[in-house]
C-alpha positions in Angstrom: 0.0 0.0 0.0 1.3 3.4 -1.0 0.0 6.9 -0.5 -0.4 9.2 -3.5 -0.1 12.9 -2.6 -2.1 15.0 -5.1 -0.2 18.2 -4.3 2.9 20.0 -5.4 3.5 21.4 -1.9 7.1 20.7 -0.7 6.0 21.3 2.9 3.3 18.5 2.7 5.8 16.2 1.2 8.3 17.0 4.0 5.7 16.4 6.7 5.0 13.0 5.3 8.6 12.0 4.8 9.6 13.1 8.3 6.7 10.9 9.6 8.1 7.8 7.8 5.7 7.9 4.8 7.3 8.3 1.3 4.4 9.2 -1.0 4.0 9.1 -4.7 3.6 12.7 -5.8 1.2 13.4 -8.6 0.2 17.1 -9.0 -3.5 17.6 -9.8 -3.2 20.9 -11.7 -6.7 21.8 -10.4 -7.5 25.5 -11.1 -7.9 26.6 -7.5 -8.8 30.2 -8.3 -11.6 29.2 -10.6 -13.1 26.8 -8.1 -12.9 29.4 -5.4 -14.7 32.0 -7.5 -17.4 29.5 -8.4 -18.0 29.0 -4.7 -17.9 32.5 -3.2 -20.6 31.7 -0.7 -18.7 28.7 0.8 -17.2 29.0 4.3 -13.4 28.7 4.8 -13.9 25.1 6.0 -16.1 24.2 3.0 -13.8 25.8 0.4 -10.6 24.0 1.7 -12.5 20.6 1.7 -13.9 21.3 -1.8 -10.4 22.1 -3.2 -8.9 19.0 -1.5 -11.6 16.8 -3.0 -11.1 18.3 -6.4 -7.4 17.6 -6.3 -7.9 14.0 -5.2 -10.6 13.3 -7.7 -8.4 14.7 -10.5 -5.6 12.3 -9.7 -7.4 9.1 -8.6 -8.4 7.8 -12.1 -4.7 7.6 -12.9 -4.2 4.9 -10.2 -7.0 2.5 -10.8 -5.7 -1.0 -10.5 -2.8 0.0 -8.1 -2.6 -0.6 -4.4 -2.7 3.0 -3.4 -4.8 5.6 -1.6 -5.0 9.1 -3.1 -4.8 12.2 -0.8 -5.8 15.7 -1.7 -5.2 18.6 0.6 -5.8 22.3 0.7 -5.3 25.0 3.3 -6.7 28.4 4.1 -6.2 30.8 6.9 -9.5 31.8 8.4 -9.6 35.3 9.9 -13.0 36.6 10.8 -14.6 34.1 8.5 -12.6 35.1 5.5 -10.5 32.5 3.8 -7.0 33.7 3.0 -5.2 31.4 0.6 -1.9 32.1 -1.2 -1.3 35.9 -1.5 0.7 35.5 -4.8 2.3 38.9 -4.5 4.2 41.2 -2.1 1.3 43.7 -2.1 -1.3 41.1 -1.1 1.0 39.5 1.4 1.6 42.8 3.1 -2.0 43.7 3.2 -2.9 40.3 4.8 -0.1 40.7 7.4 -1.5 44.1 8.3 -4.9 42.4 9.0 -3.4 39.4 10.9 -0.7 41.0 13.0 -1.3 40.6 16.8 -4.4 38.6 16.2 -5.5 34.9 16.0 -6.8 33.0 13.1 -7.7 29.4 12.3 -5.5 27.4 9.8 -8.0 25.0 8.2 -6.8 22.2 6.0 -9.2 20.0 4.0 -8.2 16.4 3.5 -9.8 14.1 1.0 -8.8 10.4 0.7 -9.9 8.2 -2.2 -9.6 4.5 -2.9 -9.2 4.7 -6.7 -10.3 1.1 -7.1 -13.6 1.2 -5.2 -14.2 4.9 -5.6 -14.9 5.1 -1.8 -13.9 8.5 -0.4 -13.7 10.2 3.0 -12.9 13.7 3.9 -12.3 15.9 7.0 -11.1 19.4 7.9 -8.4 19.9 10.5 -8.4 23.2 12.5 -5.5 24.8 14.3 -5.6 28.2 16.0 -2.6 30.3 15.2 -1.6 33.4 17.3 0.2 35.8 15.0 3.0 38.1 16.3 3.4 41.8 15.7 6.4 42.5 13.4 8.2 45.7 12.5 8.2 47.3 9.1 11.8 46.2 8.6 11.0 42.6 9.5 8.0 42.6 7.2 10.0 44.0 4.3 12.8 41.5 4.8 10.3 38.6 5.0 8.5 39.7 1.9 11.8 40.1 0.1 12.4 36.3 0.5 9.3 35.5 -1.5 8.4 32.8 1.0 4.9 34.1 2.0 3.6 34.4 -1.6 2.9 30.7 -2.1 1.6 29.6 1.3 -1.9 29.9 2.8 -2.2 33.1 4.8 1.2 34.3 3.7 3.2 32.7 6.5 4.9 29.5 7.5 5.4 27.8 10.8 8.3 25.5 9.8 10.5 27.9 7.9 11.4 31.7 7.9 7.9 32.8 9.1 8.1 30.6 12.2 9.7 33.4 14.3 6.7 35.6 13.6 4.1 33.1 15.0 3.6 33.6 18.8 2.0 30.2 19.3 -0.5 27.6 18.1 -3.4 25.7 19.7 -3.9 22.2 18.2 -2.0 20.2 15.7 1.2 22.0 14.4 1.6 19.7 11.4 -1.8 21.1 10.2 -0.3 24.6 10.0 2.5 23.2 7.8 -0.2 21.9 5.4 -1.2 18.4 6.3 -2.6 17.1 9.6 -0.9 13.8 10.4 -3.5 12.8 13.1 -6.3 13.6 10.7 -4.8 11.5 7.9 -4.2 8.6 10.3 -7.8 8.6 11.3 -9.0 8.8 7.7 -6.8 5.9 6.8 -8.1 3.9 9.8 -11.7 4.4 8.4 -10.5 2.4 5.3 -8.9 -0.3 7.6 -5.4 0.9 6.9 -3.0 1.0 9.8 -0.8 4.1 9.8 2.4 2.2 10.6 1.9 0.0 7.7 2.8 3.0 5.5 6.1 3.5 7.1 9.2 3.0 5.0 12.8 2.5 6.1 14.7 5.8 6.5 16.7 6.5 3.4 
């Protein structure tokens, strides 16, 4: 049994590898912006699960006949009920940081798991409260200059350069990185799959 990760996120891949799971990576190429615009009334929890499902469903048909489970994930940072995804630019990232600084939000990650052979699927959303720090203009400019916040949900990371600007988290920290290991373990258990059976020897 192998896990297929329908995501191009290097952070999600690293979370899995560090936890002993070496997935097959198959990028879904789902148009996230288009799906988001089609579902403007969706809550942050609904939109991240919708996108996770779309990614998994786009990839699953490629693995029919193989002994795998396909996982799609998507994360948003929920502040006051507004879903903040990837800023994409310095201007957007700075604007979002000005909203988030000194406040708390909820990092929500949708997980969608599919057995490509039976078509059976199961999904869940993991929530972790993140307490954002207050940073100076010089720190913000230096962080934006790295380009790191442009391609991550909410415009910050916990496991890289942005970690120093997060005052704390309540809940699963792996979820903030982009994939909740406890949530994935529970979803796999629903399919009768034991988490430790996916472990591979360290390489």
